[in-house]
VEXBA-713108 format. One record per residue (C-alpha): residue number from 1; residue in one letter; z, x, y negated. Coordinates in steps of 0.2 Angstrom, whole numbers, plus 2048, in hexadecimal, padded with zeros to 3 digits. Layout:
// VEXBA-713108
k/r/c3/c1/c2
NUM/A/Z/X/Y
...
END
This chain:
// VEXBA-713108
k/r/c3/c1/c2
1/M/1DF/754/71A
2/G/1E3/746/726
3/E/1EB/750/734
4/L/1F3/75C/728
5/G/1F9/74E/71C
6/S/201/745/72B
7/Y/20A/755/730
8/L/210/759/71F
9/R/217/747/71C
10/E/21F/748/72D
11/V/229/759/729
12/A/22D/754/717
13/S/23F/750/713
14/D/243/748/702
15/G/231/74D/6FD
16/L/234/760/701
17/I/22C/76B/70E
18/S/235/77B/714
19/G/22C/78B/714
20/A/22D/78C/727
21/A/224/77C/729
22/Q/217/781/71B
23/L/214/791/725
24/Q/212/788/735
25/A/205/77C/72E
26/A/1FC/78B/727
27/V/1FB/793/739
28/H/1F7/783/742
29/F/1E9/77D/736
30/D/1E3/78E/733
31/L/1E6/78D/720
32/T/1EE/799/713
33/F/200/796/70D
34/A/1F8/792/6FC
35/E/1EC/785/704
36/V/1FA/77C/70C
37/E/204/77C/6FC
38/A/1F6/774/6F3
39/A/1F4/767/700
40/M/207/763/6FF
41/L/207/762/6EC
42/S/1F7/756/6ED
43/Q/202/74A/6F7
44/G/211/74B/6EB
45/L/21A/756/6F8
46/W/223/766/6F2
47/P/226/777/6FA
48/A/239/778/6FC
49/R/239/788/6F1
50/Y/234/77E/6E2
51/Q/241/770/6E4
52/R/24A/777/6D4
53/N/239/776/6CB
54/R/235/764/6CE
55/R/242/75D/6C1
56/T/23A/768/6B4
57/I/228/769/6B9
58/S/21D/75A/6BF
59/T/214/75A/6CF
60/E/203/75C/6C5
61/G/20B/76A/6BC
62/Q/210/773/6CC
63/Q/1FE/771/6D2
64/A/1F7/778/6C2
65/L/202/787/6C4
66/L/1FC/78A/6D6
67/Q/1EA/788/6D0
68/S/1EC/794/6C1
69/T/1E8/7A6/6BF
70/V/1F3/7B0/6B3
71/V/1EE/7C2/6AE
72/V/1FC/7CD/6AA
73/I/1F7/7DD/6A1
74/G/205/7EA/6A4
75/C/211/7EB/6B2
76/G/220/7F4/6AA
77/G/22F/7ED/6A1
78/L/228/7DD/69C
79/G/21B/7DB/6AA
80/G/226/7DD/6B8
81/Y/232/7CF/6B3
82/I/222/7C4/6AE
83/I/21B/7C7/6BF
84/E/22B/7C3/6C8
85/G/22D/7B3/6BD
86/L/21B/7AD/6C0
87/A/21C/7B0/6D3
88/R/22C/7A6/6D4
89/L/225/798/6C9
90/G/216/796/6D5
91/V/207/79D/6CB
92/G/1FA/79E/6D9
93/R/1F1/7AD/6D3
94/I/1F7/7BC/6C9
95/I/1EC/7CA/6C3
96/A/1F7/7D9/6BF
97/V/1EF/7E7/6B5
98/D/1F7/7F8/6B2
99/P/1F1/80A/6B4
100/D/202/812/6B6
101/V/20E/818/6C4
102/F/221/816/6C3
103/E/22B/824/6BB
104/E/23E/827/6BB
105/H/240/821/6A9
106/N/239/810/6AE
107/L/249/80D/6B9
108/N/254/807/6AB
109/R/249/7F7/6A7
110/Q/23A/7F4/6B3
111/V/23F/7E8/6C0
112/L/231/7EE/6CC
113/S/237/800/6CB
114/T/242/807/6D8
115/M/247/819/6DE
116/A/23D/816/6ED
117/N/22C/812/6E4
118/L/22C/820/6D7
119/G/21A/826/6D6
120/L/214/816/6DD
121/P/207/80C/6D3
122/K/20F/7FE/6C9
123/V/202/7F1/6CF
124/A/206/7F6/6E1
125/A/218/7F3/6DF
126/A/214/7E2/6D6
127/S/209/7DD/6E5
128/R/217/7E1/6F1
129/R/224/7D8/6E8
130/V/219/7C8/6E6
131/S/216/7C8/6F9
132/E/229/7C8/6FC
133/I/22C/7BA/6EF
134/N/21E/7AD/6F2
135/P/211/7AD/700
136/A/207/7A0/6F6
137/V/204/7AC/6E8
138/T/1F6/7B8/6E8
139/L/1F8/7C8/6DD
140/V/1E8/7D2/6D9
141/P/1EE/7E4/6D5
142/L/1E2/7ED/6C9
143/Q/1E8/7FF/6C5
144/K/1DE/802/6B5
145/A/1E1/802/6A3
146/L/1DB/7F4/697
147/S/1CE/7FA/68A
148/S/1C2/7F3/67E
149/D/1B5/7F6/68C
150/N/1BD/7EC/69A
151/A/1C9/7E0/691
152/V/1BD/7D1/692
153/E/1BA/7D4/6A5
154/L/1CC/7D6/6A9
155/V/1D1/7C5/6A1
156/E/1C2/7BA/6A3
157/E/1C9/7B1/6B3
158/A/1DA/7AD/6AB
159/T/1E1/79C/6A7
160/V/1ED/7A6/69C
161/V/1F0/7B8/698
162/I/201/7C1/696
163/D/202/7D0/68B
164/A/20F/7DC/693
165/L/208/7EC/68A
166/D/211/7F9/680
167/N/201/7FF/677
168/L/1FC/7F8/667
169/T/1EA/7FC/668
170/A/1E8/7F4/679
171/R/1F2/7E5/673
172/C/1E5/7E2/665
173/Q/1D7/7E4/672
174/L/1DF/7D8/67D
175/A/1E1/7CB/66F
176/H/1CF/7CD/66A
177/A/1C9/7CA/67C
178/C/1D3/7BB/67E
179/R/1CE/7B4/66E
180/E/1BB/7B7/672
181/L/1BD/7AE/683
182/G/1C9/7A0/67C
183/I/1D6/7A4/688
184/P/1E9/7A2/683
185/L/1F2/7B2/681
186/V/205/7B4/682
187/H/20B/7C3/678
188/G/21C/7CB/67A
189/A/223/7DC/674
190/I/234/7E4/675
191/A/23D/7F2/66B
192/G/24F/7F6/66E
193/W/259/7E6/66B
194/Y/24A/7DD/663
195/G/23C/7D3/66A
196/Q/22E/7C7/665
197/V/223/7BA/66E
198/A/214/7B0/668
199/T/206/7A6/670
200/Q/1F4/7A8/66A
201/R/1EA/798/66D
202/R/1D8/795/66B
203/G/1D2/79A/65A
204/E/1E1/7A3/655
205/D/1E4/7B6/652
206/I/1F6/7BD/654
207/S/1F1/7CF/655
208/P/1F5/7D3/642
209/H/207/7CE/646
210/F/20A/7DA/655
211/M/21A/7E4/654
212/G/217/7F5/64C
213/Q/205/7F0/647
214/G/1FD/7FE/63D
215/S/209/80C/641
216/E/207/815/652
217/A/1FD/813/662
218/K/20D/80F/66B
219/G/219/801/665
220/V/229/803/65D
221/E/232/803/66D
222/T/22E/815/66F
223/T/23B/819/661
224/L/247/80A/664
225/G/248/80B/677
226/N/247/7FE/685
227/P/258/7F8/68C
228/S/257/7ED/69C
229/F/25B/7DC/694
230/T/24E/7DC/686
231/P/23E/7DC/691
232/A/247/7CF/69D
233/A/24A/7C3/68E
234/V/238/7C5/687
235/A/230/7C3/698
236/S/239/7B3/69C
237/L/233/7AC/68B
238/Q/221/7B1/68F
239/V/221/7A9/6A0
240/A/228/799/698
241/E/21A/79A/68C
242/A/20D/79D/69A
243/C/214/78E/6A4
244/K/213/782/695
245/V/201/787/692
246/I/1FC/784/6A4
247/V/205/774/6A7
248/G/202/76D/696
249/Q/214/76A/692
250/G/21F/76D/683
251/E/21B/777/673
252/T/215/789/674
253/I/21A/796/667
254/S/208/794/65F
255/G/206/798/64D
256/R/217/7A0/64C
257/M/21F/7B0/653
258/L/230/7AF/65B
259/V/23A/7BE/656
260/F/24C/7C2/65B
261/N/25A/7CE/65A
262/L/264/7CE/66A
263/L/272/7D9/662
264/H/276/7CB/656
265/M/26E/7BD/660
266/E/263/7B8/651
267/F/253/7AF/655
268/E/246/7AA/649
269/A/235/7A2/64A
270/V/22A/7A9/63D
271/C/21A/7A0/637
272/L/20A/7AB/639
END
């Protein structure tokens, strides 16, 4: 750390280090981009990319984000925006789980979907996008569907899990696995103009309150539709919840369900 630390202090300006200098340090000291970032933060020095984070998140909080693993189940409407937000926030490791490939009907709302990648696995597009955004972030792509048989295995390494599913059965399986392991789960669901978000902490069970519970295998979004703005709104709230869980800052939507109607801009926190 001595020689690396001296180099980092030398190239820092106002406590910030440019991406070019961070890359140069990685090459010179034979380290990964993430390892250099960890060394920087341990000295109170910030990557320049996060300069707008440091008035909101502490240095210790940014370190916690880098050291965390977030499992995102689903890489579609919600999942794409979630992965984008996590990568820009500085979460060090993202495990993205989704069995599907992009289809044309995804183009209206799924931020990772483009004309060029129709037919491409969603997790492959997620991996490509994260590599373009933040070289300190590792994305692990798993092209598989969550089930009762593999749910625990998929989430057991997580600091926090984010539900970006559209299947009620899978949502309940995911909530059960997180409850069994004591891992926080951030739930989100969309349907037309409507959305809901909640965080399941240790000892809690939010699954009876999932949108459309007890009706069909798929959520009510199959009948109310999915415009572009609703998943973006819900995903942003889910990333904020995950951030608070990781950095230990603020109050999460725990013991409540935040439900909203974007058509009339009505927001309500309902006690569970």
